[in-house]
N, C-alpha and C positions, 0 to 999 in steps of 0.2 A: 416273335422269335427272341429267345433268351440269350444275353450276350455273356461270352466266357469272361471270367476273371483278367484275363490276359488283355482282352480287348476294351474293358473297361479302363485298363490300368494306361493302356497305349493314348486312349482318349483323353485321359486325365494330364499324362506327360506334354502332349501336344499342345493342350489349352495353356498349359502352364507356360512352355515354350514361346507360344504365339505372345501370350502376355508380357513375358519378359522382354523379347524382341521388340515390341511397342513400344514398352518403356524405355528401353536403352535407344530407339530412335528419336523417343520425344527429347530425350537429355541430349542427343547429339544435336538435334535441329535447335535447342535452347542456347546451345554452345555456338552454333553457326550465328545464329542472330546477334549473340553477344560479340563474336568477333567481326561483324560487319555492321555493327553501329555507326552510322553515317552522320556527318553535318554538312550542310550546305553554306557557303559563305560566297556572296556574290555584291558587285560593285564596282568601286571607283579604280579604274587603270593606274591612277596616279601611286596608289597604297598597294596593288594586287602583289608587287614582288614581296614588299615588306611583309605583308598576311601570309604569303606563302613561307616565308623564311620561318614567322611565328609558328604556323601550323607543322611545318617539318621539326621542329624542335619538341612541339607540344605533343606530337603523335608518339615521338620516342619514349615520352613518358607515359604514353596511353596507347600501346600498340593495338588494342581491339578497337580502335577509333579510324574510320574512314572518312577523311575531310576531303571536300572538293571545294576548290577556289577558282572562281571564273570572273575576269572584268566586265568589260561593257559600258561603264560609267555609273555614276553614283545613282542617277535617275532609273538605270536598269535594276541597281540594287534595290531601291525603295519600292519599284513596282514589283519586284519577286517577294519580297516581305509582304507587302498587301495583298499578293495572290496566294501567299501561304507557299511559296515555292522555294523560300530559303531559310535558315535559319539565323543567319549573321549577315547584316549590309555592312559594307565597309565603305566609307563616303570622305569626300573632302570638302564636303559642305555640311549645313545644318538642313534639315527635312523643311521643306517649304510648306506652306500653308495649304496649297491644294493638295499636297500628298497627306496631310496630316487629315484632311477632310474627308479623303478616299479612305485612309485608312480607319477613322472613325465609323464610316459606313461599313466597313467589314468587320468591326469590333476588334481592330488590331491596335495595340498601344506601343507605338514606336518608343523607344525606351534607349537614352543617349549615352554613350560612354566615349570620352576624349582619351586617345591612345597616343597623340604626339604633336607636334607643332611644324608647318612647313613654310617655305618662302616660295611662292611664284616667281621661279626666274625667267627674264626675257632673254631668248639666246639668239644669237645671230652666228654665221660662219667666221671662222678664223680668220679668214682675209678681208672682213670687215673692218674698217678702222673707227666706225662709231663704238664709243665706249659708254655713253651717259645720255639718258632721257628723261625728262620729266613726265609726270604722269598724264599732264595735257597733250603732250608731244606722242606718247604712246597711244591715246584714246584716238588722235588724229591719223596716225598711221595704220590702225587696225579699222576706222571707218572711213579710209581712203580720202580723208580731205588733205593727208600729204602722200603722196603717191611714188616718190623719186627719190633715191638716196641723195641725189644732189644737193638737197635742201640742208643736208646735214654736213656738207662740203667733201662729198665723196664723189664717186662716177655717177654719170648720167644714166641710170639703171632704175628701170621699175621694180618697186618694193613687192616682192612676194609675199602675201599675207598668209600665215597658217594658224589656223585655230584649231581646238577641239570639237567636235559635233555637240549638237544643242541639248543630247542627254548626258553629258559630263558635268562633273560639279566644278571640274576646273574652269570649264567654258562659262558656267554661271557666275563663278566667284569673280573672275577676271572682267567679264561683262557689269558686274555691279559695282566693282572696286575701280577700274580703269575707264570703262566706256561710260558708265553712269555714275560719275564720282559726282560731289558736291557743285562742280562749276557746269554741269552739262545737264541735258536734257534725261529725264527718266525713262524715256523710251528709246534712246540710241542704241543702235544694234551693229554689229560686225558688217563691214563692207560686204555686197553681194559676191565679189570678186575672191572673197577669202576661201583659201582651199580648207575644207572641213576635213581633219585627219582623225582617223579612227580611235587612235591613243597617243599617249606621250611619247611612246618609241616611235612612232610614225613621223611626229614632229622633230624630234631628235636626229633620226637618220634624213630627214629631207634638208634640215639645216648643215649637218654635216656635208652634204654634196652638193647643195646650192647657195654660191655666195650672196645672192640678192635676197634670200628668204630671211623672216623674222618670225619667232614663234614664241610660245610660253610654256614651261613645263615645271614640274615640281623639282625642288633643288636635288633630290635624288636622281633625277636623270642628267645633272651636268658633270662635266668633268673637263679636261685639259683639251680634249679633240675639239670642242665648240666653246664660243665665246659668251659670257653671260655679262649682260649690259647692268651698270650701276643705275639706280633710280632714285628721283628726288621728287617730292610731293610738289614742288614748284621750283621757278628758277632761283629763288634765294635761299632753298634748304640745301642740306648736305645731301650729295648723292652717296647711295648706300648699296653694298652688294648684298645677295641673301647669303647670310653665313648662320652658323648656330648662334652666336652671340646676338648678332642683328633682329633675328627673329624672336629670340628669347626676350630681349629687352623692348622690342617692338618697334624700333628704328627703321626697320625694312618696312616700307609702305603698302607691300603685297604680300603680308603675312597671314597666316590662316590655320585653324586647327584641324587636325585629322580625327575621324569618329569611328566606332563601331556602334551600329543598332540591332537591339532585339526586339521581339513582340514581347512586351511585359516584362516583368522580372525575370531575369534568365534562371534557368534551371538545370541541374544535372551537369551534363558534358559542355554545354553552351556556357554556364556559369564558370566552370574550370577553366574554359579558353579565355573569357573575358578576364578571369582574375588573373590568368598568366601574363595577357598582353599588358596589363599595366604593373605587374609585378617588377621586382628589380632585374630579375633576367629578361622578362619581355621589353624592357625600356632599353636594356643595353641592345638587343636586336635592332630596335627603333633607330640607335644610335647608329650602328654598324650600317644601316641601310640608309645612311646620309640623310635622315631627319632629326628633329629635335625632340628629345624625350619630354613628355607632358610633366614629370616630376621635376 
């Protein structure tokens, strides 16, 4: 059957419109992909609020980016990097040898960036008159070798020990530098009666309402509502509070570095974020979050 010129014309028009519509939809999809570009950041609860502040300001400059920031501990962050489920790890400790080995087996190359400094503050309730402790005394408290506040001249009350959970970088740092310091056994652990808290905020909240509690948090979690203990290396050393100055000059004995980690040399939007975090603007945000800028 012979087609009329009009029919042929209509077929051509319909084909053209179909191709045009497909092209427009492809362009729209590309724009949609660009608008929903994502970056996953996981890890340390100590600096989750800091990193959230960094990403909020970063996204204002890069509105096409969708950033997810979740805590859970430094160990959780490294596990996510090794499993390929996050782009950036936030950590309050260095990656350990076991994690390095797991990463190597997965062809992951953890790359480290220092973004700030922190003093790990020992905190008690404001009603507690104890205001200074040595590293050895702290170790004895958190291993339950000292169990009552009367040892320090206060009430006859049992000490309530608060610790972060074992996947926390803060937990591991405190264990390494307080429980396992040079005068102790390398296998010393927290007392079994320690209350393992899911976050630094949880420790803060418990200390706020429990006059017998003692815990440790990043200095960004300290304020006038709870009491920070001054710490000395030993009885003949100066007792020092965690401040920007004492952390910077290394006189506070429980100071540490705060990190971001990526898989290999960062590229694209991840590199842009890392550069932002260590820029002058990013370091100002570190300072405003009550941590110490790395610069």
